[in-house]
Structures are given as C-alpha cells and as structure tokens.
C-alpha positions in Angstrom: 108.8 104.5 89.3 106.6 107.5 89.8 105.4 108.0 93.4 102.4 110.1 94.5 101.4 110.4 98.2 104.0 107.9 99.1 102.2 105.1 97.1 103.7 103.5 94.0 102.2 104.3 90.6 99.7 101.6 89.8 98.0 101.5 93.1 94.4 102.2 92.5 94.1 105.3 94.7 97.1 106.8 92.9 96.4 105.9 89.3 95.1 109.3 88.4 93.7 110.5 85.0 96.0 112.8 82.9 93.0 115.1 82.4 93.4 116.1 86.1 96.0 118.7 85.3 96.0 120.0 88.8 98.2 117.0 89.8 100.9 118.4 87.5 100.7 121.9 89.1 104.1 122.6 90.6 102.4 124.5 93.4 100.5 121.5 94.4 103.4 119.1 94.1 105.4 121.4 96.4 103.0 121.2 99.3 104.5 119.2 102.2 102.2 116.4 103.3 104.3 113.4 104.3 104.5 114.4 107.9 100.7 114.5 108.1 100.3 110.8 107.2 101.6 109.6 110.6 98.7 108.9 112.9 99.4 108.9 116.7 98.1 106.3 119.0 95.6 108.6 120.7 94.3 109.7 117.3 93.6 106.1 116.3 91.6 105.6 119.5 89.7 108.8 119.1 88.9 108.0 115.5 87.5 104.5 116.4 85.5 105.8 119.3 83.9 108.7 117.4 81.0 106.7 115.8 80.3 104.8 119.0 79.6 108.0 120.9 77.0 109.1 118.4 75.5 105.6 118.1 75.1 105.4 121.9 73.4 108.8 121.9 71.1 107.9 119.0 70.0 104.6 120.6 69.5 106.3 124.0 67.2 108.9 122.4 65.3 106.2 120.5 64.9 104.2 123.7 63.4 107.3 125.4 61.0 107.7 122.5 62.6 110.9 121.2 62.7 109.7 117.6 63.1 113.1 116.0 66.2 113.7 118.1 67.3 110.1 117.5 67.2 110.6 113.7 69.5 113.6 113.9 71.9 111.7 116.1 71.7 108.6 113.8 72.6 110.9 110.9 75.7 112.1 112.9 76.6 108.5 113.6 76.4 107.6 109.9 78.6 110.6 109.0 81.1 109.7 111.7 81.0 106.1 110.5 81.7 107.2 106.9 84.7 109.1 108.2 86.1 106.0 109.8 85.5 103.7 106.9 86.7 106.3 104.5 90.0 106.4 106.2 90.1 102.6 106.2 89.5 102.6 102.5 92.8 104.5 102.1 94.6 102.7 104.9 94.8 106.0 106.8 93.4 104.9 110.2 96.9 104.1 111.5 96.0 100.4 111.8 97.6 97.4 110.1 95.9 96.1 107.0 94.0 93.4 109.0 92.8 96.2 111.3 91.3 98.1 108.3 89.7 94.9 107.1 88.2 94.3 110.6 86.8 97.8 110.7 85.1 97.4 107.3 83.5 94.1 108.4 82.3 95.5 111.7 80.9 98.7 110.2 79.2 96.7 107.4 77.2 95.0 110.1 76.4 98.2 112.0 75.8 100.5 109.0 74.5 97.6 106.8 75.5 96.7 103.3 79.0 95.9 102.1 81.6 98.5 102.7 84.1 96.6 100.7 81.8 97.2 97.7 81.7 100.9 98.6 85.5 100.9 98.9 85.9 99.4 95.4 83.8 102.1 93.9 85.5 104.8 95.9 89.0 103.9 94.8 87.7 103.8 91.2 86.3 107.2 91.8 89.8 108.5 92.6 91.1 106.9 89.5 88.4 107.9 87.0 87.8 111.4 88.4 84.2 112.1 87.5 84.8 110.5 84.1 83.2 107.6 82.3 82.8 104.6 84.5 82.9 106.6 87.7 79.9 105.1 89.4 80.3 106.9 92.7 80.6 110.3 91.1 77.6 109.9 88.8 75.3 112.0 90.9 77.7 115.0 90.8 76.2 116.0 87.4 72.6 115.9 88.6 70.5 118.7 90.0 70.3 118.5 93.8 66.8 117.2 93.9 67.6 114.4 91.4 70.7 113.4 93.5 68.4 113.0 96.5 65.9 110.8 94.5 68.8 108.8 93.0 69.9 107.7 96.5 68.3 104.2 96.7 69.4 103.3 93.2 72.9 104.6 94.0 73.3 102.2 96.9 72.2 99.2 94.8 74.5 100.3 91.9 77.6 100.4 94.1 77.0 96.8 95.1 76.2 95.6 91.6 79.2 97.3 90.2 81.5 95.6 92.8 80.0 92.2 92.0 80.4 92.7 88.3 83.8 94.3 88.1 85.6 93.1 91.2 88.0 90.3 91.7 86.9 86.9 93.0 88.2 87.8 96.4 86.2 91.0 96.4 83.0 89.3 95.3 83.3 86.8 98.2 83.8 89.7 100.6 80.7 91.6 99.2 78.6 88.5 99.3 79.7 87.7 102.8 79.0 91.2 104.1 75.6 91.3 102.4 74.7 87.9 103.8 75.7 89.1 107.2 73.5 92.1 106.9 70.6 90.1 105.6 70.8 87.6 108.5 71.0 90.5 111.0 68.0 92.3 109.4 66.0 89.0 109.5 66.9 88.5 113.1 65.9 92.1 114.1 62.6 92.0 112.3 61.8 88.3 112.7 63.0 87.2 116.1 64.3 90.0 118.3 61.1 91.9 118.9 63.2 94.9 119.7 61.8 98.3 118.6 65.2 99.8 119.3 67.0 97.6 116.9 64.3 98.0 114.3 64.7 101.7 114.6 68.4 101.5 114.1 68.2 99.3 111.0 65.5 101.5 109.4 67.6 104.6 110.1 70.7 103.1 108.5 68.6 102.2 105.4 67.4 105.8 105.2 71.0 107.1 105.6 72.2 104.9 102.7 69.5 106.4 100.5 70.9 109.9 101.2 74.6 109.2 100.4 74.4 110.1 96.7 73.5 113.6 97.8 75.4 114.1 101.0 78.5 112.1 100.3 78.9 112.8 96.6 76.8 115.7 95.2 77.7 118.1 98.0 81.4 117.9 97.4 81.5 117.4 93.6 78.6 119.3 92.0 79.7 121.8 89.3 83.3 120.5 89.5 85.4 119.5 86.5 88.2 117.0 85.8 91.0 119.6 85.4 91.5 122.0 88.2 88.5 122.1 90.4 88.0 118.4 91.1 86.1 118.9 94.3 84.8 121.4 96.8 86.0 122.3 100.3 84.9 124.0 103.5 86.7 126.6 105.7 84.1 127.5 108.3 85.3 126.0 111.6 81.9 125.4 113.0 80.6 123.7 109.9 83.8 121.6 109.6 83.3 120.6 113.3 79.8 119.4 112.8 80.7 117.6 109.5 83.8 115.9 111.0 86.1 117.6 108.4 84.6 115.3 105.8 83.9 118.3 103.5 87.6 119.2 103.1 87.3 117.2 99.9 89.7 118.8 97.4 92.4 118.2 100.0 91.4 114.5 100.2 91.5 114.1 96.4 94.9 115.8 96.1 96.5 113.9 99.0 94.4 110.7 99.7 97.0 109.2 102.1 96.4 112.1 104.6 94.0 111.0 107.3 90.9 113.1 108.0 92.1 114.2 111.4 95.0 116.1 109.6 93.1 117.7 106.8 92.7 121.0 108.7 96.5 121.4 108.7 96.6 120.3 105.0 94.0 123.0 104.2 96.3 125.7 105.6 99.2 124.5 103.5 97.1 124.1 100.4 95.6 127.6 100.8 99.1 129.1 100.9 100.1 127.2 97.7 96.9 127.5 95.6 94.4 129.9 97.3 91.9 129.7 94.4 91.0 126.1 95.3 89.0 127.3 98.4 86.6 129.3 96.2 84.4 126.2 95.5 82.7 125.9 98.9 80.4 123.0 99.8 77.9 125.2 101.6 
C-alpha cells in the first residue's frame, strides 16, 4: 500500500489529487522529513501555552480600556489558536487522539464555532487541492478585496458543508460545539454583564470574518494545482510574528510535520526544490 508522510493511502489528509504533479517530483520525495514528525514534551507544552499568553495579554489590555491594543493582541491570539488547532487537525501536536479532540472542543468554546467543522473542510482542502468542491480554498481565486468581504459567508459555509457532507458522528460534534458556543454567547450577553467577555466574543466573531483572507487567500492566491500549490515565507521576523503559519507549501507537501518544525523543513525543501520559495506570501 502506498504511504505518504507516514500515513496510509486512503487517509483523508494523504489522498491527494493526481493533478498535483509536485508530489511525484523525485526531488520532493527524496526530502527527509520523518525525523521532524516527533514532537518533544517541552514542545507540546510550549505549543499549548502559546495561545493562552496572547489571550491573557488581550484581555488585560481590554480590561484597562486599551481596546485598539487589545484588538491587535486578540488577532495574535486567534492566529496562535489557529496554529494549535491546525496541528490538532493533522494529529501533529504530539498528543494522543483524545488530546487532539479535547483541544478542538476547548478551542471551539474560546474561539467560537465548531473547529471540527473547520477540520472537516481543511482535510478536504488537502485532498481536493483548490479543485472543485474545495470549500476552504474557494477564496484563493478571488481578488484580495473580495476575499475580505467573503469572510462572513465563508465561516457559515464551512459549518453548512460539514453538516451536509459529514458523517453522523461529525454532525453530532458540530451541533454540540455550535450549541456550546451559542449557550456561551447567550450567557455573556444575557447574564454575565461583563464588558470584558463581550469584547472577547465580539473580537472572535470579527476574527472569523477575516479567515477567508488571512488563512486562505494569503497563502494560496495565484497558485495552481500542479507545482505551485501554495506560498511560503522566508523572512525570519515575518515568520516569527506569524508563528510560522505562512510556511504553507511545506505544510501541503508534508502535512504530518508539526508547525514548530517547518523552519527546518523549509531548509531541506529549499535545497531540493529552490524554485518553490519564489511564491512568497508577503
């Protein structure tokens, strides 16, 4: 049986379209990556603590009334949260399966919505590669301004698609997480009387409306389904402030490699196929 990234063929995240000829490139197939899959204990802890640091800072700023600063910090929290749940999508956090599940439920409450719905569409995105039916990748073909405006509809579409196409088990998870979020929002606005919690809920809603642009368009615009599937980033400062989330061609080629090891993977990939770093995010 064919194996890619250590996962058996047929697993959703490895079931890649034949049009993506880059996966057949012998240079890419020769890149060593298996040693990068292993996540050390301290890396697991650091990964899980990363969003909490930014969440604490954003809430502190909001509590002090520094809302402009708080919004920037909330954006950083959302990005850090996306990094953590994205690794959980691919079981690359270094946790057992139940741990990944717990992370998705906890972050669904903090970030709002259903992250299992997002996971469903993300794994289909890996399988369909910007092709027909790739709901997550749809904004990649839009002008930047349209991708921004598309944000609210994008969030709704992710959940609707998961409910329409997912298994019964997935549908129950999505409904459960959406119900949990709805109860939380009702409590915050109906009973808590906390301006701080209201700020956080509103900032998370705004962040969701920006994901079609920041999480999809930025890394996939003007890409194709053959060689240049996604963009990447090499500037150390820019990668630091974006938590290495924009090393995206690396992720598509080797989805089992955790984000904390993408920098090393970039070095190896540049040696094998240096032309891939030509498509830069920003």
